[in-house]
Structures are given as C-alpha cells and as structure tokens.
C-alpha positions as CSV (number, residue, x, y, z in Angstrom):
1,X,0.0,0.0,0.0
2,X,1.3,3.5,-0.9
3,X,0.8,6.5,1.3
4,X,-0.4,9.5,-0.6
5,X,1.9,12.7,-0.1
6,X,-1.2,14.8,0.7
7,X,-2.0,12.5,3.8
8,X,1.6,12.8,5.0
9,X,1.2,16.5,4.7
10,X,-2.0,16.2,6.5
11,X,-0.5,14.3,9.3
12,X,2.5,16.5,9.7
13,X,0.1,19.6,10.0
14,X,-2.1,17.7,12.7
15,X,1.2,16.8,14.7
16,X,2.5,20.3,14.7
17,X,-0.8,21.7,15.7
18,X,-1.0,19.4,18.5
19,X,2.6,20.2,19.7
20,X,1.8,24.0,19.3
21,X,-1.4,23.4,21.5
22,X,0.5,21.7,24.3
23,X,3.1,24.4,24.7
24,X,0.3,27.1,24.6
25,X,-1.4,25.3,27.7
26,X,1.9,25.2,29.4
27,X,2.5,29.0,29.1
28,X,-1.1,29.8,30.4
29,X,-0.8,27.3,33.2
30,X,-1.8,28.9,36.5
31,X,1.0,29.6,39.0
32,X,0.8,28.2,42.4
33,X,-0.3,31.0,44.9
34,X,1.9,34.0,45.3
35,X,3.8,34.3,48.5
36,X,3.2,37.8,50.0
37,X,5.3,39.2,52.8
38,X,2.2,41.1,53.8
39,X,-1.0,42.1,52.3
40,X,-2.2,44.5,54.8
41,X,-0.3,47.6,56.2
42,X,-1.5,49.9,58.7
43,X,-0.1,53.4,58.2
44,X,-1.1,54.9,61.6
45,X,-1.5,58.5,61.6
46,X,-0.4,60.3,58.5
47,X,-0.2,64.0,57.7
48,X,-2.9,65.4,55.3
49,X,-1.5,66.5,52.0
50,X,1.3,64.3,51.9
51,X,1.1,61.3,49.9
52,X,2.3,58.0,51.2
53,X,3.8,55.0,49.3
54,X,3.9,51.4,50.4
55,X,5.6,48.7,48.7
56,X,4.0,45.2,48.8
57,X,6.6,42.4,48.3
58,X,5.9,39.0,46.7
59,X,7.7,35.9,45.5
60,X,6.8,33.5,42.7
61,X,7.1,30.0,44.4
62,X,6.2,28.2,41.2
63,X,8.1,26.7,38.2
64,X,6.3,28.8,35.6
65,X,6.6,32.6,35.1
66,X,3.9,34.7,37.0
67,X,2.2,37.3,35.1
68,X,0.4,40.2,36.8
69,X,-2.4,41.2,34.4
70,X,-3.9,44.1,36.3
71,X,-3.5,46.0,39.2
72,X,-6.6,48.1,40.2
73,X,-7.0,50.5,43.1
74,X,-10.6,50.8,44.5
75,X,-10.7,54.8,44.2
76,X,-9.0,57.5,42.5
77,X,-7.0,58.6,45.5
78,X,-4.8,55.5,45.1
79,X,-2.5,54.8,42.4
80,X,-0.3,51.5,41.9
81,X,2.8,50.6,40.0
82,X,3.6,47.0,39.3
83,X,6.1,44.8,37.2
84,X,4.7,44.5,33.8
85,X,7.3,41.8,32.6
86,X,6.7,38.2,33.9
87,X,8.4,37.3,37.2
88,X,10.6,34.3,36.7
89,X,10.3,31.2,39.0
90,X,11.7,31.6,42.2
91,X,12.0,35.5,41.8
92,X,10.5,38.4,43.8
93,X,8.8,41.6,42.9
94,X,7.1,44.7,44.3
95,X,3.7,46.6,43.7
96,X,3.9,50.1,45.0
97,X,0.5,51.6,46.2
98,X,0.3,55.4,46.7
99,X,-2.4,57.0,48.9
100,X,-2.8,60.6,48.2
101,X,-3.9,61.4,51.8
102,X,-5.9,64.6,50.6
103,X,-9.1,64.0,53.0
104,X,-8.7,63.9,56.7
105,X,-10.2,61.0,58.9
106,X,-9.8,57.3,59.1
107,X,-9.2,55.4,55.9
108,X,-9.1,51.8,54.3
109,X,-8.1,51.5,50.8
110,X,-7.8,48.2,48.6
111,X,-5.9,47.4,45.4
112,X,-6.9,44.0,43.6
113,X,-3.9,42.3,42.0
114,X,-4.9,39.9,39.0
115,X,-2.5,37.3,37.8
116,X,-2.1,34.0,36.4
117,X,-1.7,32.8,40.1
118,X,-4.0,29.9,41.1
119,X,-5.4,31.8,44.0
120,X,-7.0,34.1,41.6
121,X,-7.1,37.9,42.8
122,X,-5.3,39.2,45.8
123,X,-6.4,42.3,47.8
124,X,-3.7,44.6,49.0
125,X,-5.0,46.8,51.9
126,X,-3.6,50.0,53.5
127,X,-5.3,51.6,56.4
128,X,-4.6,54.3,58.8
129,X,-5.9,58.1,59.8
130,X,-5.2,61.2,57.9
131,X,-4.5,64.1,60.5
132,X,-4.9,67.9,59.4
133,X,-1.8,69.9,59.7
134,X,-3.0,71.7,62.6
135,X,-3.4,68.6,64.7
136,X,0.0,67.3,63.8
137,X,1.7,70.6,65.1
138,X,0.3,70.3,68.7
C-alpha cells in the first residue's frame, strides 16, 4: 500500500498543531499561589496632603513565570505601580501603592491584583488615619 503525499502533509500539520497546543497550555498554566510578605499595612497617623507609598513584596514560588495582568486600586485617591514583565520562577517583585492623603479621617483602601496565580485575585489593603496639619503641630 502506497501512502499519498497529501496524507503525509495532513499528518505533519496535525502533529505540529498538537505540539503548539501543548506548549500554549503550559504558558497559560496557573502559577501556584503567590507568596506575599504582607497584604495589609496599617500606616497609623499620617499628615494630610502628603502622599504615602507602600511597597508590597511578593515571590513567585512556582516553576512557571508569574504574569500580573492588572492592578486596580478601588478609588482615584490611590495609584499603583507594578512589574509589567513576567516574574521568573523563584524571583521576587514589588507592587507600590500610593495614597494621596487629601481627605482627613480614617481610611481603608484596597487594591486588587490579578495574575495567572491559582489563588485568583489578591486584595492589598492600606489603612490609617489622615490628620490635618493643625493637629500634627500640637
């Protein structure tokens, strides 16, 4: 029995497609849970009008790259900066969260981190009390 060249081409294309599919699945494979140094920081009393930045440190304990897909503060008074490149297995990184401290009073602000981590989203919390300048000089 003779094998037609068109069948061999079809078989080759199918096997190549399967190999690409397997590699694509590995790249999107969830990372085990990120390891955080802490996810909540109490800033205590801070002065009104002086922005405060907190760095949340994490480690990628898995064997695949960690990809942070989004970091979303819950209000406009908070901004975040995070690594845009994949975090290698075993490597660490930081997410900086800055609160502008414009309004006086107690506050609790959260920032949601989305990634390819198996744990899903992580909430980073900063809290404290903004004191007006008059109260801090006494």
